[in-house]
C-alpha positions in Angstrom: 9.5 30.3 18.0 6.4 31.7 16.4 8.5 34.1 14.4 10.7 31.3 13.0 7.6 29.3 12.1 6.1 32.3 10.3 9.3 32.9 8.4 9.4 29.2 7.4 5.8 29.2 6.2 6.3 32.4 4.3 9.5 31.0 2.6 7.8 27.8 1.6 4.7 29.7 0.3 6.9 32.0 -1.8 8.8 29.0 -3.2 5.6 27.3 -4.1 4.2 30.5 -5.6 7.3 30.9 -7.7 7.0 27.4 -9.1 3.6 28.1 -10.4 4.8 30.5 -13.0 6.8 28.1 -15.2 4.3 28.5 -18.1 3.0 32.0 -18.6 -0.5 32.5 -19.8 0.6 34.0 -23.2 2.3 30.7 -24.0 -0.8 28.6 -23.5 -2.7 27.2 -26.4 -6.5 27.8 -26.9 -7.2 24.1 -27.4 -7.2 22.4 -23.9 -6.4 18.9 -25.4 -3.4 20.3 -27.3 -2.3 22.4 -24.3 -2.4 19.2 -22.2 -0.2 17.4 -24.7 2.2 20.3 -24.6 2.3 20.2 -20.8 2.9 16.5 -20.8 5.7 16.7 -23.3 7.2 19.7 -21.5 7.4 17.6 -18.3 9.6 15.0 -20.1 12.1 17.6 -21.3 14.9 18.9 -19.2 15.8 22.6 -19.0 19.3 22.8 -20.3 20.0 25.9 -18.1 18.4 24.6 -14.8 19.3 20.9 -15.4 17.1 19.7 -12.5 13.8 21.1 -13.7 11.6 20.3 -16.7 11.0 23.1 -19.2 7.4 23.1 -17.9 8.6 24.1 -14.4 11.5 26.4 -15.3 11.2 30.1 -15.8 14.6 30.4 -17.6 14.5 32.2 -20.9 15.7 29.1 -22.8 12.9 27.0 -21.2 10.4 29.5 -22.3 11.8 29.4 -25.9 11.6 25.6 -25.8 8.0 25.6 -24.5 7.1 27.9 -27.5 8.9 25.6 -29.9 7.0 22.6 -28.5 3.7 24.4 -28.9 4.5 25.6 -32.4 5.5 22.1 -33.4 2.2 20.7 -32.0 0.2 23.3 -33.9 2.1 22.2 -37.0 0.8 18.7 -36.5 4.1 17.1 -35.3 3.9 14.1 -33.0 5.6 14.0 -29.6 8.2 11.6 -31.0 9.0 14.0 -33.8 9.3 17.0 -31.4 11.6 15.0 -29.1 13.7 14.0 -32.1 14.0 17.6 -33.2 15.0 18.8 -29.8 17.5 15.9 -29.3 19.1 16.8 -32.7 19.5 20.3 -31.4 20.5 19.8 -27.8 21.5 16.2 -27.5 20.0 13.4 -25.4 20.7 15.4 -22.2 17.4 17.2 -22.9 15.4 14.1 -22.2 14.7 13.1 -18.7 14.3 9.5 -19.9 16.9 9.0 -22.7 16.7 6.1 -25.1 18.6 2.9 -24.4 21.5 2.9 -26.8 25.3 2.3 -26.9 25.8 6.0 -26.0 23.6 5.9 -22.9 24.5 2.4 -21.8 26.6 3.6 -18.8 23.8 5.9 -17.8 21.3 3.0 -17.6 23.6 0.3 -16.1 25.9 2.6 -14.1 23.8 2.7 -10.9 23.6 -1.1 -10.9 27.3 -1.5 -11.4 28.0 1.0 -8.5 25.5 -0.9 -6.3 27.1 -4.2 -7.1 30.6 -2.9 -6.3 29.4 -1.4 -3.0 27.7 -4.6 -2.0 30.7 -6.7 -3.0 33.1 -4.4 -1.2 30.9 -4.5 1.9 30.7 -8.3 1.9 34.5 -8.6 1.4 35.1 -6.1 4.2 32.8 -7.9 6.6 34.4 -11.3 5.8 37.9 -10.0 6.1 37.2 -8.5 9.5 35.5 -11.7 10.9 38.6 -13.8 9.8 41.0 -11.5 11.7 39.8 -12.6 15.1 41.8 -15.6 16.4 42.0 -17.4 19.7 44.9 -16.8 22.1 47.7 -19.3 22.3 48.4 -20.9 25.7 51.5 -18.6 26.2 49.4 -15.5 25.4 46.6 -16.5 27.8 49.2 -17.0 30.6 50.7 -13.6 29.9 47.3 -12.0 29.9 46.3 -13.6 33.2 49.6 -12.5 34.7 49.0 -8.9 33.6 45.4 -9.0 34.9 46.5 -10.5 38.2 49.2 -7.8 38.7 46.8 -5.0 37.8 44.0 -6.3 40.2 46.3 -6.6 43.2 45.8 -3.7 45.6 48.8 -1.9 46.9 49.5 -2.5 50.6 
């Protein structure tokens, strides 16, 4: 038990330790305010390789290249919107964790609500159809049932 707990703690610790190295020290900017802007912007951009991590958290080579591009653009005086636009032109809206609302992303924004609506509607329809399926027995069926129960309850002599 103690061994399993030790292995679990070690695994979690190593995982947390590996996440800390998304941004390497050689990438960081000297100006703390500019570095904070770069980190905030990097949190909003998806790693195209990892797909579930931001470029700030990922240690993929492409994510490193994107972090360098973000910092270079910030040093050149570009705004966050201009940098995002540049990266979207290069990699598509997939690179944004929060894509803009447009005709191209309409299904992305309303899709979850449509699925939820369909699931709720299907659940209500299923519940109502099941409750209508139960009906009372006719007099003939009640008589047959009581005969069956009576025969089954009689003890053999």
